[in-house]
N, CA, C and O atoms as a CHARMM CRD file, in Angstrom:
* protein
*
  400
    1    1 MET  N     69.76200 112.68500  89.02100 PROA 1      0.00000
    2    1 MET  CA    69.98800 112.97100  90.42700 PROA 1      0.00000
    3    1 MET  C     68.73700 113.55900  91.07000 PROA 1      0.00000
    4    1 MET  O     68.43400 113.27400  92.22800 PROA 1      0.00000
    5    2 GLN  N     68.01200 114.38300  90.31100 PROA 2      0.00000
    6    2 GLN  CA    66.83800 115.01900  90.86000 PROA 2      0.00000
    7    2 GLN  C     65.77200 113.98700  91.24500 PROA 2      0.00000
    8    2 GLN  O     65.03500 114.20000  92.20700 PROA 2      0.00000
    9    3 SER  N     65.68200 112.88200  90.51400 PROA 3      0.00000
   10    3 SER  CA    64.68000 111.86400  90.80800 PROA 3      0.00000
   11    3 SER  C     64.93800 111.17100  92.14300 PROA 3      0.00000
   12    3 SER  O     64.02300 110.57900  92.71500 PROA 3      0.00000
   13    4 LEU  N     66.18100 111.23500  92.65300 PROA 4      0.00000
   14    4 LEU  CA    66.47800 110.62900  93.94900 PROA 4      0.00000
   15    4 LEU  C     65.67300 111.27200  95.07000 PROA 4      0.00000
   16    4 LEU  O     65.33800 110.60400  96.04800 PROA 4      0.00000
   17    5 PHE  N     65.35800 112.55400  94.94400 PROA 5      0.00000
   18    5 PHE  CA    64.66700 113.26200  96.00500 PROA 5      0.00000
   19    5 PHE  C     63.15700 113.08900  95.95900 PROA 5      0.00000
   20    5 PHE  O     62.46700 113.49700  96.89400 PROA 5      0.00000
   21    6 LYS  N     62.63100 112.49800  94.90600 PROA 6      0.00000
   22    6 LYS  CA    61.18200 112.41900  94.73500 PROA 6      0.00000
   23    6 LYS  C     60.52900 111.32000  95.57100 PROA 6      0.00000
   24    6 LYS  O     59.36300 111.44200  95.94500 PROA 6      0.00000
   25    7 THR  N     61.25900 110.25800  95.86400 PROA 7      0.00000
   26    7 THR  CA    60.67100 109.14900  96.62000 PROA 7      0.00000
   27    7 THR  C     61.48400 108.89100  97.88600 PROA 7      0.00000
   28    7 THR  O     62.64200 109.29400  97.99500 PROA 7      0.00000
   29    8 LYS  N     60.85400 108.21500  98.83000 PROA 8      0.00000
   30    8 LYS  CA    61.57500 107.87200 100.06200 PROA 8      0.00000
   31    8 LYS  C     62.70400 106.88500  99.78700 PROA 8      0.00000
   32    8 LYS  O     63.75800 106.95400 100.41900 PROA 8      0.00000
   33    9 ILE  N     62.49200 105.98300  98.86200 PROA 9      0.00000
   34    9 ILE  CA    63.55500 105.03700  98.51700 PROA 9      0.00000
   35    9 ILE  C     64.71600 105.78000  97.86300 PROA 9      0.00000
   36    9 ILE  O     65.87800 105.46600  98.11800 PROA 9      0.00000
   37   10 GLY  N     64.41200 106.74600  97.03600 PROA 10     0.00000
   38   10 GLY  CA    65.45200 107.56000  96.42300 PROA 10     0.00000
   39   10 GLY  C     66.26000 108.31800  97.46300 PROA 10     0.00000
   40   10 GLY  O     67.48600 108.38900  97.37500 PROA 10     0.00000
   41   11 ARG  N     65.57100 108.88400  98.44800 PROA 11     0.00000
   42   11 ARG  CA    66.27100 109.59300  99.53200 PROA 11     0.00000
   43   11 ARG  C     67.08700 108.62200 100.37400 PROA 11     0.00000
   44   11 ARG  O     68.17700 108.96100 100.83300 PROA 11     0.00000
   45   12 LEU  N     66.56700 107.42200 100.57800 PROA 12     0.00000
   46   12 LEU  CA    67.31400 106.40400 101.31700 PROA 12     0.00000
   47   12 LEU  C     68.58300 106.01700 100.55800 PROA 12     0.00000
   48   12 LEU  O     69.64500 105.86300 101.16100 PROA 12     0.00000
   49   13 ARG  N     68.47700 105.86400  99.25900 PROA 13     0.00000
   50   13 ARG  CA    69.65200 105.54300  98.44100 PROA 13     0.00000
   51   13 ARG  C     70.68200 106.66200  98.50900 PROA 13     0.00000
   52   13 ARG  O     71.88300 106.40700  98.60500 PROA 13     0.00000
   53   14 LEU  N     70.20600 107.90100  98.45700 PROA 14     0.00000
   54   14 LEU  CA    71.11200 109.04700  98.55400 PROA 14     0.00000
   55   14 LEU  C     71.79500 109.08400  99.92000 PROA 14     0.00000
   56   14 LEU  O     72.99700 109.33500 100.00800 PROA 14     0.00000
   57   15 LEU  N     71.03500 108.83800 100.97500 PROA 15     0.00000
   58   15 LEU  CA    71.62900 108.78300 102.31600 PROA 15     0.00000
   59   15 LEU  C     72.67000 107.67900 102.41300 PROA 15     0.00000
   60   15 LEU  O     73.72400 107.87000 103.02000 PROA 15     0.00000
   61   16 GLY  N     72.38500 106.53700 101.82600 PROA 16     0.00000
   62   16 GLY  CA    73.34600 105.43800 101.83900 PROA 16     0.00000
   63   16 GLY  C     74.63100 105.80900 101.12000 PROA 16     0.00000
   64   16 GLY  O     75.72500 105.47700 101.57500 PROA 16     0.00000
   65   17 PHE  N     74.49300 106.50000  99.99600 PROA 17     0.00000
   66   17 PHE  CA    75.66800 106.94800  99.25400 PROA 17     0.00000
   67   17 PHE  C     76.48000 107.95000 100.08800 PROA 17     0.00000
   68   17 PHE  O     77.70100 107.83900 100.19100 PROA 17     0.00000
   69   18 LEU  N     75.78800 108.92000 100.67600 PROA 18     0.00000
   70   18 LEU  CA    76.48400 109.92600 101.48800 PROA 18     0.00000
   71   18 LEU  C     77.14200 109.30700 102.71600 PROA 18     0.00000
   72   18 LEU  O     78.24300 109.69900 103.10100 PROA 18     0.00000
   73   19 GLU  N     76.46700 108.34500 103.32600 PROA 19     0.00000
   74   19 GLU  CA    77.04100 107.66200 104.49400 PROA 19     0.00000
   75   19 GLU  C     78.30200 106.90200 104.09500 PROA 19     0.00000
   76   19 GLU  O     79.30100 106.92400 104.81400 PROA 19     0.00000
   77   20 GLY  N     78.25300 106.23600 102.95500 PROA 20     0.00000
   78   20 GLY  CA    79.41900 105.49600 102.46500 PROA 20     0.00000
   79   20 GLY  C     80.58000 106.41600 102.12400 PROA 20     0.00000
   80   20 GLY  O     81.73000 106.11300 102.44000 PROA 20     0.00000
   81   21 VAL  N     80.28400 107.53300 101.48500 PROA 21     0.00000
   82   21 VAL  CA    81.32800 108.49800 101.13000 PROA 21     0.00000
   83   21 VAL  C     81.92900 109.11100 102.38800 PROA 21     0.00000
   84   21 VAL  O     83.14200 109.30600 102.46900 PROA 21     0.00000
   85   22 SER  N     81.08300 109.41600 103.37100 PROA 22     0.00000
   86   22 SER  CA    81.61100 109.99200 104.61600 PROA 22     0.00000
   87   22 SER  C     82.54300 109.00400 105.31800 PROA 22     0.00000
   88   22 SER  O     83.53700 109.40900 105.92100 PROA 22     0.00000
   89   23 LEU  N     82.22900 107.72100 105.24000 PROA 23     0.00000
   90   23 LEU  CA    83.11500 106.71800 105.83400 PROA 23     0.00000
   91   23 LEU  C     84.42900 106.62600 105.05900 PROA 23     0.00000
   92   23 LEU  O     85.49900 106.50700 105.65600 PROA 23     0.00000
   93   24 LEU  N     84.34400 106.68000 103.73900 PROA 24     0.00000
   94   24 LEU  CA    85.56400 106.67900 102.93100 PROA 24     0.00000
   95   24 LEU  C     86.47100 107.85500 103.30100 PROA 24     0.00000
   96   24 LEU  O     87.67600 107.68200 103.48400 PROA 24     0.00000
   97   25 LEU  N     85.88800 109.04300 103.40900 PROA 25     0.00000
   98   25 LEU  CA    86.67000 110.22500 103.77300 PROA 25     0.00000
   99   25 LEU  C     87.25900 110.08500 105.17100 PROA 25     0.00000
  100   25 LEU  O     88.40500 110.46400 105.41400 PROA 25     0.00000
  101   26 LEU  N     86.47600 109.54500 106.07100 PROA 26     0.00000
  102   26 LEU  CA    86.93500 109.37100 107.45000 PROA 26     0.00000
  103   26 LEU  C     88.09100 108.37400 107.52200 PROA 26     0.00000
  104   26 LEU  O     89.11000 108.64500 108.15700 PROA 26     0.00000
  105   27 VAL  N     87.93300 107.23200 106.87600 PROA 27     0.00000
  106   27 VAL  CA    88.93300 106.16800 106.96800 PROA 27     0.00000
  107   27 VAL  C     90.20000 106.46800 106.17500 PROA 27     0.00000
  108   27 VAL  O     91.30600 106.18600 106.63700 PROA 27     0.00000
  109   28 PHE  N     90.04400 107.03500 104.99000 PROA 28     0.00000
  110   28 PHE  CA    91.21400 107.20000 104.12200 PROA 28     0.00000
  111   28 PHE  C     91.84100 108.59300 104.13500 PROA 28     0.00000
  112   28 PHE  O     92.93600 108.78000 103.60500 PROA 28     0.00000
  113   29 ILE  N     91.16400 109.56900 104.73100 PROA 29     0.00000
  114   29 ILE  CA    91.75400 110.91000 104.80300 PROA 29     0.00000
  115   29 ILE  C     91.88700 111.38700 106.24600 PROA 29     0.00000
  116   29 ILE  O     92.98300 111.72800 106.69100 PROA 29     0.00000
  117   30 ALA  N     90.77100 111.41100 106.97600 PROA 30     0.00000
  118   30 ALA  CA    90.78000 111.99700 108.31700 PROA 30     0.00000
  119   30 ALA  C     91.62500 111.20300 109.31300 PROA 30     0.00000
  120   30 ALA  O     92.43100 111.78600 110.03800 PROA 30     0.00000
  121   31 VAL  N     91.45300 109.90200 109.35600 PROA 31     0.00000
  122   31 VAL  CA    92.19700 109.09400 110.32300 PROA 31     0.00000
  123   31 VAL  C     93.70400 109.06200 110.01200 PROA 31     0.00000
  124   31 VAL  O     94.51000 109.19500 110.93300 PROA 31     0.00000
  125   32 PRO  N     94.10400 108.89100 108.75400 PROA 32     0.00000
  126   32 PRO  CA    95.55100 108.98000 108.48400 PROA 32     0.00000
  127   32 PRO  C     96.14100 110.34200 108.85100 PROA 32     0.00000
  128   32 PRO  O     97.25800 110.41400 109.36400 PROA 32     0.00000
  129   33 LEU  N     95.40100 111.41800 108.59400 PROA 33     0.00000
  130   33 LEU  CA    95.89400 112.74300 108.99200 PROA 33     0.00000
  131   33 LEU  C     96.01000 112.86600 110.51000 PROA 33     0.00000
  132   33 LEU  O     96.92600 113.50100 111.03100 PROA 33     0.00000
  133   34 LYS  N     95.07000 112.25000 111.19600 PROA 34     0.00000
  134   34 LYS  CA    95.09900 112.30500 112.65400 PROA 34     0.00000
  135   34 LYS  C     96.36900 111.65000 113.19100 PROA 34     0.00000
  136   34 LYS  O     97.01500 112.18800 114.09000 PROA 34     0.00000
  137   35 TYR  N     96.72100 110.51000 112.65000 PROA 35     0.00000
  138   35 TYR  CA    97.87000 109.77700 113.18500 PROA 35     0.00000
  139   35 TYR  C     99.19900 110.14300 112.52100 PROA 35     0.00000
  140   35 TYR  O    100.23600 110.12400 113.18500 PROA 35     0.00000
  141   36 ALA  N     99.19400 110.47200 111.24100 PROA 36     0.00000
  142   36 ALA  CA   100.44800 110.80700 110.55700 PROA 36     0.00000
  143   36 ALA  C    100.85700 112.25800 110.78800 PROA 36     0.00000
  144   36 ALA  O    102.03100 112.55300 111.01400 PROA 36     0.00000
  145   37 ALA  N     99.88700 113.15400 110.73100 PROA 37     0.00000
  146   37 ALA  CA   100.20200 114.57600 110.86700 PROA 37     0.00000
  147   37 ALA  C     99.78400 115.13900 112.22600 PROA 37     0.00000
  148   37 ALA  O     99.95700 116.32800 112.49600 PROA 37     0.00000
  149   38 HSD  N     99.23900 114.27800 113.07000 PROA 38     0.00000
  150   38 HSD  CA    98.76300 114.69300 114.40400 PROA 38     0.00000
  151   38 HSD  C     97.77700 115.85000 114.31300 PROA 38     0.00000
  152   38 HSD  O     97.80500 116.77800 115.12100 PROA 38     0.00000
  153   39 ASP  N     96.90900 115.77200 113.31300 PROA 39     0.00000
  154   39 ASP  CA    95.89600 116.79900 113.08600 PROA 39     0.00000
  155   39 ASP  C     94.52300 116.15400 113.22000 PROA 39     0.00000
  156   39 ASP  O     94.11200 115.37100 112.36400 PROA 39     0.00000
  157   40 GLU  N     93.82700 116.48200 114.28100 PROA 40     0.00000
  158   40 GLU  CA    92.51800 115.88400 114.54900 PROA 40     0.00000
  159   40 GLU  C     91.36200 116.68300 113.95700 PROA 40     0.00000
  160   40 GLU  O     90.20100 116.35100 114.19000 PROA 40     0.00000
  161   41 THR  N     91.65800 117.71000 113.21100 PROA 41     0.00000
  162   41 THR  CA    90.61700 118.58600 112.67900 PROA 41     0.00000
  163   41 THR  C     89.58000 117.82800 111.86600 PROA 41     0.00000
  164   41 THR  O     88.37900 117.97800 112.09300 PROA 41     0.00000
  165   42 PHE  N     90.03300 117.02100 110.92600 PROA 42     0.00000
  166   42 PHE  CA    89.09200 116.33300 110.04000 PROA 42     0.00000
  167   42 PHE  C     88.31500 115.22800 110.75200 PROA 42     0.00000
  168   42 PHE  O     87.14900 114.99400 110.43400 PROA 42     0.00000
  169   43 THR  N     88.93700 114.55400 111.69900 PROA 43     0.00000
  170   43 THR  CA    88.18200 113.53100 112.43100 PROA 43     0.00000
  171   43 THR  C     87.11400 114.18000 113.29900 PROA 43     0.00000
  172   43 THR  O     86.03100 113.62200 113.47600 PROA 43     0.00000
  173   44 LYS  N     87.41100 115.34400 113.83500 PROA 44     0.00000
  174   44 LYS  CA    86.41400 116.05200 114.65100 PROA 44     0.00000
  175   44 LYS  C     85.26400 116.58000 113.79900 PROA 44     0.00000
  176   44 LYS  O     84.13700 116.70400 114.27900 PROA 44     0.00000
  177   45 LEU  N     85.54700 116.88900 112.54700 PROA 45     0.00000
  178   45 LEU  CA    84.49200 117.35600 111.64600 PROA 45     0.00000
  179   45 LEU  C     83.71700 116.20200 111.01700 PROA 45     0.00000
  180   45 LEU  O     82.48600 116.19700 111.02400 PROA 45     0.00000
  181   46 LEU  N     84.43300 115.23600 110.47900 PROA 46     0.00000
  182   46 LEU  CA    83.78900 114.14600 109.74000 PROA 46     0.00000
  183   46 LEU  C     83.15900 113.08500 110.63500 PROA 46     0.00000
  184   46 LEU  O     82.18100 112.45000 110.24200 PROA 46     0.00000
  185   47 GLY  N     83.70200 112.88700 111.82500 PROA 47     0.00000
  186   47 GLY  CA    83.14700 111.87300 112.72800 PROA 47     0.00000
  187   47 GLY  C     81.67500 112.10300 113.03400 PROA 47     0.00000
  188   47 GLY  O     80.85900 111.20500 112.82600 PROA 47     0.00000
  189   48 PRO  N     81.31400 113.29100 113.52800 PROA 48     0.00000
  190   48 PRO  CA    79.89800 113.55500 113.80200 PROA 48     0.00000
  191   48 PRO  C     79.01600 113.55900 112.55300 PROA 48     0.00000
  192   48 PRO  O     77.86700 113.12100 112.60400 PROA 48     0.00000
  193   49 VAL  N     79.54800 114.04900 111.43800 PROA 49     0.00000
  194   49 VAL  CA    78.77400 114.03900 110.18600 PROA 49     0.00000
  195   49 VAL  C     78.45500 112.60000 109.78600 PROA 49     0.00000
  196   49 VAL  O     77.32200 112.27900 109.42800 PROA 49     0.00000
  197   50 HSD  N     79.46400 111.74700 109.85000 PROA 50     0.00000
  198   50 HSD  CA    79.24200 110.33200 109.53000 PROA 50     0.00000
  199   50 HSD  C     78.23800 109.70700 110.50000 PROA 50     0.00000
  200   50 HSD  O     77.37100 108.93700 110.08600 PROA 50     0.00000
  201   51 GLY  N     78.35100 110.03200 111.76900 PROA 51     0.00000
  202   51 GLY  CA    77.41500 109.49200 112.75900 PROA 51     0.00000
  203   51 GLY  C     75.97900 109.89800 112.49000 PROA 51     0.00000
  204   51 GLY  O     75.06600 109.08000 112.60500 PROA 51     0.00000
  205   52 VAL  N     75.77600 111.15000 112.13400 PROA 52     0.00000
  206   52 VAL  CA    74.42000 111.63100 111.82500 PROA 52     0.00000
  207   52 VAL  C     73.88800 110.94300 110.57500 PROA 52     0.00000
  208   52 VAL  O     72.73300 110.52000 110.54600 PROA 52     0.00000
  209   53 LEU  N     74.71500 110.82900 109.54800 PROA 53     0.00000
  210   53 LEU  CA    74.28100 110.14800 108.32500 PROA 53     0.00000
  211   53 LEU  C     73.95000 108.68000 108.58500 PROA 53     0.00000
  212   53 LEU  O     72.99300 108.14300 108.02800 PROA 53     0.00000
  213   54 PHE  N     74.74300 108.04300 109.43100 PROA 54     0.00000
  214   54 PHE  CA    74.49500 106.64800 109.80800 PROA 54     0.00000
  215   54 PHE  C     73.12300 106.50800 110.48000 PROA 54     0.00000
  216   54 PHE  O     72.33700 105.63000 110.12300 PROA 54     0.00000
  217   55 LEU  N     72.84800 107.37400 111.44600 PROA 55     0.00000
  218   55 LEU  CA    71.55800 107.31300 112.15100 PROA 55     0.00000
  219   55 LEU  C     70.39800 107.64800 111.22500 PROA 55     0.00000
  220   55 LEU  O     69.35300 107.00100 111.28600 PROA 55     0.00000
  221   56 LEU  N     70.56800 108.64600 110.37100 PROA 56     0.00000
  222   56 LEU  CA    69.51600 108.98100 109.40400 PROA 56     0.00000
  223   56 LEU  C     69.23100 107.81300 108.47500 PROA 56     0.00000
  224   56 LEU  O     68.07800 107.55600 108.12800 PROA 56     0.00000
  225   57 PHE  N     70.27400 107.10900 108.07500 PROA 57     0.00000
  226   57 PHE  CA    70.08700 105.94800 107.20900 PROA 57     0.00000
  227   57 PHE  C     69.27300 104.87500 107.92100 PROA 57     0.00000
  228   57 PHE  O     68.35600 104.30000 107.33400 PROA 57     0.00000
  229   58 ILE  N     69.59800 104.60200 109.17300 PROA 58     0.00000
  230   58 ILE  CA    68.84900 103.58900 109.92800 PROA 58     0.00000
  231   58 ILE  C     67.39300 103.99100 110.10100 PROA 58     0.00000
  232   58 ILE  O     66.49700 103.18700 109.84200 PROA 58     0.00000
  233   59 PHE  N     67.14200 105.22800 110.53800 PROA 59     0.00000
  234   59 PHE  CA    65.76600 105.68400 110.74600 PROA 59     0.00000
  235   59 PHE  C     64.97400 105.69100 109.43900 PROA 59     0.00000
  236   59 PHE  O     63.80200 105.31500 109.41800 PROA 59     0.00000
  237   60 ASN  N     65.60600 106.11400 108.36500 PROA 60     0.00000
  238   60 ASN  CA    64.91800 106.13300 107.07500 PROA 60     0.00000
  239   60 ASN  C     64.67700 104.72600 106.55000 PROA 60     0.00000
  240   60 ASN  O     63.66600 104.47500 105.89400 PROA 60     0.00000
  241   61 THR  N     65.59000 103.80800 106.82900 PROA 61     0.00000
  242   61 THR  CA    65.37100 102.41600 106.42700 PROA 61     0.00000
  243   61 THR  C     64.12600 101.86000 107.10000 PROA 61     0.00000
  244   61 THR  O     63.30300 101.20800 106.45900 PROA 61     0.00000
  245   62 ILE  N     63.99400 102.12000 108.38800 PROA 62     0.00000
  246   62 ILE  CA    62.81100 101.64100 109.12100 PROA 62     0.00000
  247   62 ILE  C     61.54900 102.30200 108.58100 PROA 62     0.00000
  248   62 ILE  O     60.52600 101.64100 108.40300 PROA 62     0.00000
  249   63 SER  N     61.61900 103.61000 108.32100 PROA 63     0.00000
  250   63 SER  CA    60.47000 104.34300 107.78700 PROA 63     0.00000
  251   63 SER  C     60.05300 103.81000 106.42000 PROA 63     0.00000
  252   63 SER  O     58.86700 103.58300 106.17800 PROA 63     0.00000
  253   64 VAL  N     61.00700 103.61100 105.53900 PROA 64     0.00000
  254   64 VAL  CA    60.71000 103.08700 104.20000 PROA 64     0.00000
  255   64 VAL  C     60.20400 101.64800 104.30500 PROA 64     0.00000
  256   64 VAL  O     59.27800 101.25700 103.59300 PROA 64     0.00000
  257   65 GLY  N     60.80700 100.87400 105.18300 PROA 65     0.00000
  258   65 GLY  CA    60.37200  99.49000 105.36100 PROA 65     0.00000
  259   65 GLY  C     58.91600  99.39400 105.79100 PROA 65     0.00000
  260   65 GLY  O     58.17500  98.53400 105.31500 PROA 65     0.00000
  261   66 VAL  N     58.51200 100.27600 106.69000 PROA 66     0.00000
  262   66 VAL  CA    57.11400 100.28200 107.14700 PROA 66     0.00000
  263   66 VAL  C     56.20200 100.76400 106.02400 PROA 66     0.00000
  264   66 VAL  O     55.15900 100.16700 105.75600 PROA 66     0.00000
  265   67 GLU  N     56.60700 101.84900 105.37400 PROA 67     0.00000
  266   67 GLU  CA    55.78600 102.41400 104.30000 PROA 67     0.00000
  267   67 GLU  C     55.62100 101.45100 103.12700 PROA 67     0.00000
  268   67 GLU  O     54.52800 101.32200 102.57800 PROA 67     0.00000
  269   68 GLN  N     56.70000 100.77800 102.74500 PROA 68     0.00000
  270   68 GLN  CA    56.67200  99.86000 101.60400 PROA 68     0.00000
  271   68 GLN  C     56.21200  98.45300 101.98800 PROA 68     0.00000
  272   68 GLN  O     56.07500  97.57400 101.13800 PROA 68     0.00000
  273   69 ARG  N     55.97900  98.26600 103.26900 PROA 69     0.00000
  274   69 ARG  CA    55.57100  96.95400 103.80400 PROA 69     0.00000
  275   69 ARG  C     56.57700  95.86000 103.46300 PROA 69     0.00000
  276   69 ARG  O     56.22200  94.74900 103.06800 PROA 69     0.00000
  277   70 TRP  N     57.86200  96.22600 103.63500 PROA 70     0.00000
  278   70 TRP  CA    58.91600  95.23800 103.42700 PROA 70     0.00000
  279   70 TRP  C     58.81400  94.17600 104.50100 PROA 70     0.00000
  280   70 TRP  O     58.53700  94.48600 105.66000 PROA 70     0.00000
  281   71 ALA  N     59.03200  92.94000 104.13200 PROA 71     0.00000
  282   71 ALA  CA    59.12200  91.87800 105.12500 PROA 71     0.00000
  283   71 ALA  C     60.44700  92.09500 105.85700 PROA 71     0.00000
  284   71 ALA  O     61.51500  92.09600 105.24400 PROA 71     0.00000
  285   72 PHE  N     60.36100  92.27900 107.17400 PROA 72     0.00000
  286   72 PHE  CA    61.55900  92.60800 107.94400 PROA 72     0.00000
  287   72 PHE  C     62.65100  91.56700 107.74000 PROA 72     0.00000
  288   72 PHE  O     63.82600  91.91100 107.60900 PROA 72     0.00000
  289   73 THR  N     62.26700  90.29800 107.71200 PROA 73     0.00000
  290   73 THR  CA    63.26700  89.23300 107.60800 PROA 73     0.00000
  291   73 THR  C     63.85600  89.10600 106.20500 PROA 73     0.00000
  292   73 THR  O     64.88900  88.46100 106.03000 PROA 73     0.00000
  293   74 LYS  N     63.21500  89.71200 105.20400 PROA 74     0.00000
  294   74 LYS  CA    63.72500  89.58300 103.83500 PROA 74     0.00000
  295   74 LYS  C     64.50200  90.80900 103.37300 PROA 74     0.00000
  296   74 LYS  O     65.51100  90.66600 102.68100 PROA 74     0.00000
  297   75 ILE  N     64.06400  92.00200 103.73400 PROA 75     0.00000
  298   75 ILE  CA    64.71200  93.20200 103.20300 PROA 75     0.00000
  299   75 ILE  C     65.23900  94.12200 104.30400 PROA 75     0.00000
  300   75 ILE  O     66.42600  94.44900 104.31600 PROA 75     0.00000
  301   76 THR  N     64.38700  94.53800 105.21600 PROA 76     0.00000
  302   76 THR  CA    64.74200  95.59400 106.17200 PROA 76     0.00000
  303   76 THR  C     65.99200  95.26200 106.96700 PROA 76     0.00000
  304   76 THR  O     66.88500  96.10200 107.07600 PROA 76     0.00000
  305   77 TRP  N     66.08000  94.07700 107.51700 PROA 77     0.00000
  306   77 TRP  CA    67.24500  93.75100 108.34900 PROA 77     0.00000
  307   77 TRP  C     68.52500  93.71500 107.52000 PROA 77     0.00000
  308   77 TRP  O     69.60000  94.04400 108.02200 PROA 77     0.00000
  309   78 LYS  N     68.41400  93.31700 106.25000 PROA 78     0.00000
  310   78 LYS  CA    69.60100  93.29000 105.39200 PROA 78     0.00000
  311   78 LYS  C     70.11400  94.70600 105.13200 PROA 78     0.00000
  312   78 LYS  O     71.32200  94.94400 105.12100 PROA 78     0.00000
  313   79 VAL  N     69.19700  95.63400 104.92400 PROA 79     0.00000
  314   79 VAL  CA    69.59000  97.02200 104.67900 PROA 79     0.00000
  315   79 VAL  C     70.21200  97.61800 105.94000 PROA 79     0.00000
  316   79 VAL  O     71.22300  98.31600 105.85900 PROA 79     0.00000
  317   80 ILE  N     69.62200  97.35100 107.09700 PROA 80     0.00000
  318   80 ILE  CA    70.18200  97.85700 108.35700 PROA 80     0.00000
  319   80 ILE  C     71.54400  97.22300 108.62300 PROA 80     0.00000
  320   80 ILE  O     72.48500  97.91500 109.01200 PROA 80     0.00000
  321   81 LEU  N     71.65200  95.93700 108.41900 PROA 81     0.00000
  322   81 LEU  CA    72.92800  95.25300 108.62100 PROA 81     0.00000
  323   81 LEU  C     74.00900  95.79500 107.68900 PROA 81     0.00000
  324   81 LEU  O     75.16900  95.92400 108.08000 PROA 81     0.00000
  325   82 ALA  N     73.62300  96.10700 106.46700 PROA 82     0.00000
  326   82 ALA  CA    74.59100  96.60000 105.47900 PROA 82     0.00000
  327   82 ALA  C     75.24600  97.89600 105.93500 PROA 82     0.00000
  328   82 ALA  O     76.43000  98.11000 105.67500 PROA 82     0.00000
  329   83 CYS  N     74.49900  98.76000 106.60700 PROA 83     0.00000
  330   83 CYS  CA    75.11400 100.02300 107.02100 PROA 83     0.00000
  331   83 CYS  C     76.01300  99.83500 108.23500 PROA 83     0.00000
  332   83 CYS  O     76.76900 100.74000 108.58700 PROA 83     0.00000
  333   84 CYS  N     75.94500  98.68700 108.87300 PROA 84     0.00000
  334   84 CYS  CA    76.83900  98.39300 110.00600 PROA 84     0.00000
  335   84 CYS  C     78.15400  97.77800 109.53200 PROA 84     0.00000
  336   84 CYS  O     79.13300  97.74400 110.27700 PROA 84     0.00000
  337   85 ILE  N     78.17200  97.30000 108.31000 PROA 85     0.00000
  338   85 ILE  CA    79.38900  96.73500 107.71500 PROA 85     0.00000
  339   85 ILE  C     80.03700  97.84100 106.89700 PROA 85     0.00000
  340   85 ILE  O     79.36300  98.47700 106.08600 PROA 85     0.00000
  341   86 PRO  N     81.32600  98.08600 107.08900 PROA 86     0.00000
  342   86 PRO  CA    81.96900  99.16700 106.33700 PROA 86     0.00000
  343   86 PRO  C     81.72700  99.05700 104.83100 PROA 86     0.00000
  344   86 PRO  O     81.98200  98.02300 104.21500 PROA 86     0.00000
  345   87 PHE  N     81.24000 100.12900 104.27300 PROA 87     0.00000
  346   87 PHE  CA    80.94800 100.28400 102.84900 PROA 87     0.00000
  347   87 PHE  C     79.81500  99.37800 102.37000 PROA 87     0.00000
  348   87 PHE  O     79.63900  99.19300 101.16600 PROA 87     0.00000
  349   88 GLY  N     79.05500  98.82000 103.29200 PROA 88     0.00000
  350   88 GLY  CA    77.93100  97.95700 102.94100 PROA 88     0.00000
  351   88 GLY  C     76.79200  98.69500 102.27900 PROA 88     0.00000
  352   88 GLY  O     75.98200  98.08700 101.57800 PROA 88     0.00000
  353   89 THR  N     76.71400 100.01200 102.49100 PROA 89     0.00000
  354   89 THR  CA    75.62800 100.76700 101.86300 PROA 89     0.00000
  355   89 THR  C     75.77000 100.77400 100.34400 PROA 89     0.00000
  356   89 THR  O     74.76800 100.81400  99.63000 PROA 89     0.00000
  357   90 PHE  N     77.00700 100.73700  99.84200 PROA 90     0.00000
  358   90 PHE  CA    77.20400 100.68200  98.39200 PROA 90     0.00000
  359   90 PHE  C     76.70700  99.34300  97.84100 PROA 90     0.00000
  360   90 PHE  O     76.06900  99.29200  96.79000 PROA 90     0.00000
  361   91 TYR  N     77.00400  98.27900  98.55400 PROA 91     0.00000
  362   91 TYR  CA    76.59400  96.93900  98.13700 PROA 91     0.00000
  363   91 TYR  C     75.07100  96.80900  98.15400 PROA 91     0.00000
  364   91 TYR  O     74.47000  96.33100  97.19300 PROA 91     0.00000
  365   92 ILE  N     74.46100  97.23700  99.24800 PROA 92     0.00000
  366   92 ILE  CA    73.01700  97.06000  99.41200 PROA 92     0.00000
  367   92 ILE  C     72.25300  97.93800  98.42800 PROA 92     0.00000
  368   92 ILE  O     71.14700  97.59100  98.01300 PROA 92     0.00000
  369   93 ASP  N     72.83400  99.07000  98.05600 PROA 93     0.00000
  370   93 ASP  CA    72.18000  99.92000  97.06000 PROA 93     0.00000
  371   93 ASP  C     72.09500  99.19300  95.73200 PROA 93     0.00000
  372   93 ASP  O     71.06200  99.22100  95.06300 PROA 93     0.00000
  373   94 ARG  N     73.17600  98.55000  95.35700 PROA 94     0.00000
  374   94 ARG  CA    73.22500  97.85100  94.07100 PROA 94     0.00000
  375   94 ARG  C     72.36000  96.57900  94.09000 PROA 94     0.00000
  376   94 ARG  O     71.67100  96.28700  93.11200 PROA 94     0.00000
  377   95 LYS  N     72.39300  95.83200  95.18200 PROA 95     0.00000
  378   95 LYS  CA    71.73000  94.52700  95.22200 PROA 95     0.00000
  379   95 LYS  C     70.24500  94.59500  95.57200 PROA 95     0.00000
  380   95 LYS  O     69.46100  93.77000  95.10400 PROA 95     0.00000
  381   96 ILE  N     69.84700  95.58200  96.40000 PROA 96     0.00000
  382   96 ILE  CA    68.45800  95.60300  96.85600 PROA 96     0.00000
  383   96 ILE  C     67.74100  96.91000  96.50100 PROA 96     0.00000
  384   96 ILE  O     66.70100  96.88700  95.84300 PROA 96     0.00000
  385   97 LEU  N     68.29200  98.04100  96.93300 PROA 97     0.00000
  386   97 LEU  CA    67.56200  99.29700  96.81600 PROA 97     0.00000
  387   97 LEU  C     67.33100  99.74300  95.38100 PROA 97     0.00000
  388   97 LEU  O     66.30000 100.34900  95.09200 PROA 97     0.00000
  389   98 SER  N     68.24900  99.46500  94.48700 PROA 98     0.00000
  390   98 SER  CA    68.06300  99.86700  93.09500 PROA 98     0.00000
  391   98 SER  C     66.96300  99.06100  92.40500 PROA 98     0.00000
  392   98 SER  O     66.48800  99.44900  91.33800 PROA 98     0.00000
  393   99 LYS  N     66.55600  97.93800  93.00900 PROA 99     0.00000
  394   99 LYS  CA    65.56600  97.05700  92.39100 PROA 99     0.00000
  395   99 LYS  C     64.16500  97.21300  92.96900 PROA 99     0.00000
  396   99 LYS  O     63.20600  96.67300  92.41800 PROA 99     0.00000
  397  100 VAL  N     64.03600  97.95300  94.08300 PROA 100    0.00000
  398  100 VAL  CA    62.70700  98.11100  94.67400 PROA 100    0.00000
  399  100 VAL  C     62.06000  99.40800  94.27600 PROA 100    0.00000
  400  100 VAL  O     60.93700  99.69100  94.69100 PROA 100    0.00000
């Protein structure tokens, strides 16, 4: 786990994992509680956290793409697109980020 923080790609992978987990918590815990128990507490807490993680992932993807000289049409756009698809960060981590 410590090696994730040493490189920008490692930090990007960690952000992708955290963004994916925040979406899981939001979709499977916070939103059901909001509608079943009429408790908006968790959506009010997790919504902004997920939004910040999402934006950090996008900005870091662009930063890593520039630093690593990724061809935008081959890697960068796929990584950005993956975070727009629910749980796509888990997929893109396994298929692309773990190999670069």
